[in-house]
PAMI-263614 format. One record per residue (C-alpha): x, y, z; residue in three letters. Coordinates in steps of 0.1 Angstrom, whole numbers, plus 2048, in hexadecimal, padded with zeros to 3 digits. Example, Ala and Ser with C-alpha at 12.3 -4.5 7.8 and 13.67 -1.06 7.14 Angstrom:
BEGIN
87B7D384EAla8897F5847Ser
***
This chain:
BEGIN
E059E19B2UnkDFD9D19D4UnkE149DC9F0UnkE249C5A0AUnkE0F9D6A25UnkDEE9CFA12UnkDF89AAA0DUnkDFF9A7A32UnkDDF9B8A3BUnkDCC9A0A24UnkDDC982A34UnkDD598FA56UnkDB0995A4DUnkDAD972A3FUnkDBE964A5EUnkDA5976A75UnkD88969A60UnkD95945A63UnkD99949A88UnkD75957A8BUnkD6793AA78UnkD7A921A8DUnkD6E933AADUnkD4A931AA1UnkD4D90CA9BUnkD5D906ABDUnkD4291CACDUnkD27907ABDUnkD388E8ACBUnkD398F7AEDUnkD14900AECUnkD0C8DBAE4UnkD1A8D2B06UnkCFF8E9B17UnkCE48D4B05UnkCEE8B4B15UnkCD78B7B33UnkCC18D4B2AUnkCB08C2B0EUnkCA38A5B24UnkC968B8B43UnkC778C8B33UnkC6B8A6B25UnkC73891B43UnkC4F88FB50UnkC44881B2EUnkC60868B2EUnkC5785BB50UnkC32858B46UnkC37847B24UnkC54830B2EUnkC46828B50UnkC66832B61UnkC6D82FB86UnkC69852B94UnkC8484CBAEUnkC9F849B94UnkC9185BB76UnkCA387BB7FUnkCC486BB77UnkCBB86DB52UnkCC0892B55UnkCE0891B69UnkCF1871B5EUnkD06884B44UnkD15899B5FUnkD2987EB6FUnkD37871B4EUnkD40895B44UnkD52899B65UnkD65878B5FUnkD6D87BB3AUnkD748A1B37UnkD9789EB48UnkD9E87CB38UnkD96888B15UnkDA78A9B1CUnkDC8897B23UnkDC2882B04UnkDBD8A2AF0UnkDDE8AFAFDUnkDF0890AF1UnkDDF889ACFUnkDD18ABAC5UnkDB08BAACFUnkDA08B7AADUnkDA4891AAEUnkD90891ACDUnkD768ABAC3UnkD6A89BAA2UnkD63878AB0UnkD53887ACFUnkD3B89CAB9UnkD3187DAA5UnkD2C868AC4UnkD18884AD5UnkD00883AB7UnkCFD85DAB7UnkCF9857ADDUnkCE3876AE2UnkCCB86DAC6UnkCCB848AD1UnkCB9853AF1UnkC99858ADDUnkC98833AD4UnkCA0824AF7UnkC82810B04UnkC8A810B29UnkC9E820B45UnkCBF80EB45UnkCC6810B1FUnkCBC835B20UnkCD283BB3EUnkCEF82BB2CUnkCEA842B0EUnkCE9860B25UnkD0A856B34UnkD1A851B12UnkD0E873B05UnkD1D882B24UnkD3F872B1CUnkD3D87FAF9UnkD348A2B06UnkD528A1B1DUnkD6889BAFEUnkD588B9AECUnkD5E8CFB0BUnkD828C4B0FUnkD8B8C7AEBUnkD7A8E9AE6UnkD8C8F8B03UnkDAD8EAAF7UnkDA88F8AD4UnkD9E91AAE1UnkDBD91AAF7UnkDD3912AD9UnkDC392CAC1UnkDC594AAD9UnkDDE957AF2UnkDDF970B0FUnkDC398AB12UnkDB4980AF1UnkDAE95DB00UnkD9D96BB1EUnkD86980B08UnkD7E963AF2UnkD7694CB0FUnkD5F967B1DUnkD4C968AFBUnkD4A942AFDUnkD3C942B20UnkD2295CB17UnkD17948AF9UnkD14928B0CUnkD00939B28UnkCE8946B0DUnkCE6923AFFUnkCDE915B21UnkCC092CB22UnkCB4923AFFUnkCB98FEB01UnkC9C8F7B1AUnkC8590CB04UnkC8F8FAAE4UnkC8E8D8AF5UnkC6C8DFB05UnkC5E8EDAE4UnkC698CEACFUnkC608B6AEBUnkC3D8C4AEDUnkC368B1ACDUnkC45891AD9UnkC6088CAF3UnkC77878ADCUnkC7A895AC5UnkC8E8A8ADFUnkCAA88DADDUnkCAD893AB7UnkCBD8B5ABFUnkCDD8A2AC8UnkCE1899AA3UnkCEE8BDA9FUnkD108AFAA9UnkD1489CA88UnkD128B9A6FUnkD288CDA87UnkD428B2A86UnkD418B2A60UnkD458D8A60UnkD618D7A7AUnkD788BFA66UnkD828D7A4AUnkD808F7A5EUnkD948ECA7CUnkDAD8D6A6AUnkDCD8EAA6BUnkDEF8E8A7DUnkDE5903A96UnkDC78EEAA2UnkDD88CCAA3UnkDF58D2ABAUnkDFA8BAAD6UnkE0D8BFAF7UnkE178ABB15UnkE108AFB3AUnkE2E8AEB51UnkE2C898B70UnkE3A8B3B86UnkE1D8CAB7BUnkE048AFB83UnkE128ABBA6UnkE108D0BACUnkDEC8D0BA0UnkDE38B4BB8UnkDF38C6BD5UnkDDF8E5BCCUnkDBE8D2BCBUnkDC58C3BEEUnkDC58E6BFEUnkDA78EBC16UnkD9C90BC05UnkD9C8FABE3UnkD888DDBF0UnkD6F8F4C01UnkD69907BE0UnkD658E6BCDUnkD4C8DABE7UnkD388FABE2UnkD368F3BBDUnkD298D0BC3UnkD0F8DCBDCUnkD038F9BC6UnkD008E2BA8UnkCEC8C9BBDUnkCD38E3BC7UnkCD08F1BA4UnkCC98CEB95UnkCAE8C8BB0UnkC9C8E5B9DUnkCA68DAB7AUnkC9B8B6B7FUnkC7D8B8B95UnkC6C8D9B8CUnkC5F8CCB6BUnkC518ADB7EUnkC418C4B98UnkC328DBB7EUnkC248BDB6BUnkC138B0B8BUnkC068D1B98UnkBFC8E5B79UnkBFF8CCB5DUnkC1C8DDB4DUnkC298CFB2CUnkC4C8CFB1EUnkC498F2B0FUnkC3F903B30UnkC598EFB43UnkC738FBB2AUnkC69920B30UnkC6C91CB56UnkC8E90CB53UnkC99927B3BUnkC8F942B53UnkCA5933B6DUnkCC1936B54UnkCB895BB4DUnkCBA963B72UnkCDC951B74UnkCEA963B56UnkCDF985B61UnkCED980B85UnkD0E971B7AUnkD1498DB60UnkD089ABB74UnkD049A3B99UnkD1D989BA4UnkD3D99DBA2UnkD2D9BDBB0UnkD1E9ADBCEUnkD3E999BD4UnkD529BABD5UnkD389CBBEBUnkD339B1C07UnkD4F997C01UnkD50976BEEUnkD45960C0BUnkD27975C14UnkD1D977BEFUnkD1E951BEDUnkD0994FC0CUnkCF0968BFEUnkCED953BDEUnkCE7933BF1UnkCCC945C07UnkCBA951BE8UnkCBB92EBD9UnkCAE91FBFAUnkC91938BFBUnkC86932BD7UnkC8990CBD9UnkC7790CBFBUnkC5891FBEFUnkC5590BBCFUnkC3E8F0BDEUnkC2590BBE8UnkC2291ABC5UnkC08911BABUnkC06932B97UnkC1C931B79UnkC25955B7BUnkC32953B9FUnkC45933B95UnkC56945B78UnkC60961B8FUnkC6E948BA8UnkC82937B8CUnkC92958B83UnkC9B960BA8UnkCA993DBACUnkCBF943B8EUnkCCA964B9DUnkCD5952BBDUnkCE9938BA9UnkCF7953B92UnkD04966BB1UnkD13948BC1UnkD26934BA6UnkD3B950B96UnkD4995ABB8UnkD52935BC0UnkD64933B9FUnkD75954BA6UnkD81945BC7UnkD8F927BB5UnkDA193DB9CUnkDB1950BB8UnkDBC930BC8UnkDD0924BAAUnkDF0932B9AUnkDEB93DB77UnkDFA91FB67UnkDE2908B79UnkDC391EB78UnkDB390EB5AUnkDB88EBB68UnkDA98F5B8AUnkD8B906B79UnkD858E6B64UnkD868D1B84UnkD6D8E9B93UnkD568E3B75UnkD5A8BEB7CUnkD4E8C5BA0UnkD308D6B91UnkD298B8B7CUnkD2C8A1B9AUnkD128B5BADUnkCFA8B3B90UnkCFE88DB8FUnkCFA889BB5UnkCDA89EBB7UnkCC1885BAAUnkCD3868BB9UnkCCE876BDBUnkCAD889BD6UnkC9C86EBC0UnkC95857BDEUnkC89874BF3UnkC7087FBD8UnkC6485BBD3UnkC5F856BF9UnkC53879C05UnkC4988DBE7UnkC528AFBD9UnkC4E8C4BF8UnkC688B1C0CUnkC7F8AFBEEUnkC7F8D5BE9UnkC838DBC0EUnkCA28C4C0FUnkCB18D8BF2UnkCA98F9C04UnkCB78EBC25UnkCD88E3C14UnkCDA906C06UnkCD3916C28UnkCEE900C39UnkD0790AC1FUnkCFE92FC24UnkD0292CC4AUnkD2391AC45UnkD30937C2FUnkD24952C48UnkD33940C66UnkD5493BC54UnkD54960C4CUnkD4D96BC70Unk
***
């Protein structure tokens, strides 16, 4: 005869399994958001050549999604709070597949740019709903642990995506866009798995809390940290957008090799953020660590125009990633320290929006510079911005 304890243990085990399956589905959805820009960058040189795109603005095809992610993530996050996160997630996954795949069939710049904007909006819905569902499913220390797992998985995905995009795009650049179709089967899987009362709760945002959040965001230190995220992302996207074009011109690199170089940047960032960022921050202070990261990014971007050997370029990519990986976690840590616990998630999400804004602005500003003066001046400008930020941090500390 089965005891009451055994029945409860069996129910608990089934509940944990259901939660594990839900978490894996949400993790897969989160990883799709890392694909939004990483798929396109390795095949950008082939797109420019075959579609006869204007080089000055072509880089926006890699970053256009970032501005719509920044705009739509908070909007769709509020909508998810009101109607339920699942009702935002499923349509967003479907639209992600449709708009993303449609990019392969666009014949010119403007229709393709529109599709990139729309897939970014859908990606913002996926990000907002996924975070909302995870916040509903887990509480306290378990939530922090689960979010840590999610961050590690998405970091790994950001390394693999350029490799996969470059490998598929090596056959034909349009094939890379077909990877967005993964959103459709994931939507079909998510419907039965995530359809439960625990994942469909809706809440409301009080106006008093919103006023407190706005007041917090107006503080000079918060604004400074948000500006640092914008600048760091701008420098990083100078590398993500223009390194494949530079390698195509100097050594005839194809999508597969470009994907490898971009992935190595991600490897350096992942190692530094996991192992070095916190330790260096504790050893020399957060401001000096951020300055060190920007210096390393400046040096590796600045020497890029003088490199033509692929092995030295790969090493430079790793070191650039290390600089970025040292910088950004310490900036986010500063943001977290600025905010009370009840507003911490909102402030961090706004920081992510600042990161997306920097990604978008990078080719808008640097595209005309590249078109008029070439790669050397472009990379020097990115290096100069990094050095100025580093000097600013050191002078502020002193």
